[in-house]
C-alpha positions in Angstrom: -20.4 -26.0 4.0 -22.5 -25.8 7.3 -24.7 -22.7 8.2 -21.7 -22.0 11.2 -18.8 -21.6 8.6 -21.4 -19.6 6.5 -22.3 -17.5 9.3 -18.4 -17.1 10.5 -17.1 -16.5 6.8 -19.7 -13.7 6.3 -18.7 -12.0 9.3 -15.3 -12.1 8.8 -15.8 -10.8 5.0 -17.3 -7.5 6.8 -14.7 -7.6 9.0 -12.4 -7.3 5.8 -14.3 -4.8 4.4 -13.8 -2.6 7.7 -10.4 -3.0 7.8 -9.7 -2.4 3.9 -11.8 0.8 4.1 -9.9 1.7 7.5 -6.6 1.4 5.7 -8.0 3.5 2.8 -9.1 6.2 5.1 -5.6 6.0 7.3 -3.6 6.4 4.5 -6.0 9.6 2.9 -5.2 11.0 6.5 -1.8 10.0 6.5 -2.0 12.2 3.1 -3.8 14.8 4.4 -1.3 15.3 7.4 1.5 15.1 5.2 0.4 17.7 3.1 -0.5 20.1 5.8 2.9 19.9 7.6 4.4 20.8 4.3 1.7 23.8 3.6 2.7 25.0 7.4 6.4 24.8 7.0 6.6 26.2 3.9 4.2 28.9 3.9 3.1 29.3 7.7 6.9 29.2 8.5 5.5 27.1 11.7 5.6 23.6 11.6 3.0 21.8 14.1 4.8 18.4 16.1 2.0 16.1 15.8 1.8 15.8 11.8 4.8 13.5 11.6 4.4 10.7 14.3 0.6 11.1 13.6 1.5 10.1 10.1 3.9 7.6 10.9 1.4 5.7 13.6 -1.6 6.1 10.7 1.0 4.8 8.0 1.4 1.4 10.8 -2.4 0.9 11.1 -3.4 0.8 7.1 0.2 -1.3 6.4 -1.2 -4.0 9.0 -4.7 -4.1 8.6 -3.7 -4.3 4.6 -1.6 -6.7 5.1 -4.3 -8.8 6.9 -6.7 -8.0 4.3 -3.9 -9.6 1.8 -3.5 -12.3 3.7 -7.5 -13.4 3.6 -7.7 -12.5 -0.2 -4.5 -14.8 -0.7 -2.2 -11.8 -1.9 0.1 -12.4 0.7 3.4 -13.7 -0.1 4.4 -17.2 -1.1 6.5 -19.0 -3.3 4.1 -20.1 -6.1 6.3 -21.5 -8.7 6.0 -25.2 -7.0 2.6 -24.5 -7.3 2.6 -24.0 -11.5 4.2 -27.7 -11.3 2.9 -30.0 -9.0 -0.8 -31.9 -9.4 -4.0 -30.0 -8.2 -3.7 -32.1 -5.0 -0.6 -31.1 -4.0 -1.6 -27.5 -4.7 -4.1 -27.5 -1.5 -1.5 -28.8 0.9 1.4 -26.1 -0.2 -1.3 -23.5 0.0 -1.7 -25.0 3.7 1.3 -24.8 4.8 1.9 -21.3 3.8 -1.5 -20.3 5.7 0.4 -22.3 8.5 3.1 -20.0 8.4 1.1 -16.5 8.0 -0.8 -18.1 11.1 2.3 -18.6 13.1 3.4 -14.8 11.8 0.2 -13.7 13.0 0.7 -15.1 16.2 4.0 -13.7 16.5 2.9 -10.3 16.0 0.4 -10.7 18.6 2.6 -11.8 21.1 5.9 -9.5 20.9 3.5 -6.9 19.5 1.8 -6.8 23.0 5.2 -7.0 25.5 6.3 -4.1 23.2 2.6 -2.6 24.1 3.3 -3.8 27.7 7.0 -2.0 27.3 6.2 1.2 26.5 2.8 1.8 28.2 4.2 4.0 30.9 5.9 6.6 27.9 4.7 9.4 26.7 5.2 10.5 22.9 5.2 14.0 23.6 4.0 15.5 20.2 0.9 13.6 20.9 0.4 13.4 24.1 -0.8 9.7 24.3 0.9 6.8 25.6 3.8 5.3 23.5 2.1 1.9 23.6 -0.5 3.1 21.1 3.1 3.0 18.5 2.2 -1.1 18.9 -1.5 -1.6 18.8 -1.4 -1.7 14.9 1.0 -5.0 15.5 -1.3 -6.5 17.4 -4.3 -5.9 15.4 -3.4 -6.9 12.8 -2.1 -9.8 14.2 -5.2 -10.6 15.2 -6.8 -10.2 12.0 -4.1 -12.6 10.2 -4.5 -15.0 12.6 -8.6 -14.9 12.4 -8.2 -14.9 8.4 -5.9 -17.9 8.2 -7.7 -19.8 10.6 -10.5 -19.1 8.2 -9.3 -20.4 5.5 -7.3 -23.6 7.3 -10.6 -24.1 8.3 -12.6 -23.7 5.1 -10.0 -25.2 3.7 -10.0 -28.7 6.0 -14.5 -29.0 5.2 -13.7 -29.4 2.0 -14.9 -26.3 1.0 -13.3 -25.0 -2.6 -11.5 -21.7 -1.8 -8.3 -23.1 -3.8 -10.4 -24.1 -7.3 -10.6 -20.1 -8.5 -6.4 -19.8 -7.9 -5.9 -23.4 -10.0 -7.8 -22.1 -13.0 -6.3 -18.5 -13.2 -2.9 -18.6 -14.9 0.4 -17.6 -13.8 1.1 -13.9 -14.0 3.6 -14.6 -16.9 1.2 -16.6 -18.7 -1.5 -14.5 -18.5 0.6 -11.2 -19.6 1.6 -13.0 -22.7 -2.8 -14.3 -23.5 -3.2 -10.6 -23.2 -1.0 -9.6 -25.4 -1.9 -11.9 -27.9 -5.5 -10.9 -27.8 -4.8 -7.6 -29.0 -6.4 -6.7 -32.3 -4.1 -4.1 -34.3 
């Protein structure tokens, strides 16, 4: 692998870690917002209006950031059944098709998310006092990360990097579960 690919992979790795931490922090903040709303509603008998839309917006961020991280770490959805029955050389191409589909999905997220941003830019979320477009920014952000991460996987695979070797050596989940229970000593 060339130095340029290594540098890019390192930068995308740091971006991946940042997205993962941001998603985790967003999940914690969303939980705090909801807990605060419940406390205010049932203890203080006065619910703040910003907690629910704020929690939903944070949920959008951690879902889209988390899904992008899942794409980079190869946890995205795929049709793995064929991977268990075809030769190793064919697996590379099935994974490539999966990455191209995820890339297209990311492009769609960016395209249609941007259209939604433009449509809602002049609206205001009354409880938060910000533009309604902010509801769709996570869609575009997640799409950008998915495009970057799938493009990285495609380029690395085409350059001959062994990105699929670990996957090929890992047994299917059903077999792994059987192997795990077979090693249990009573």
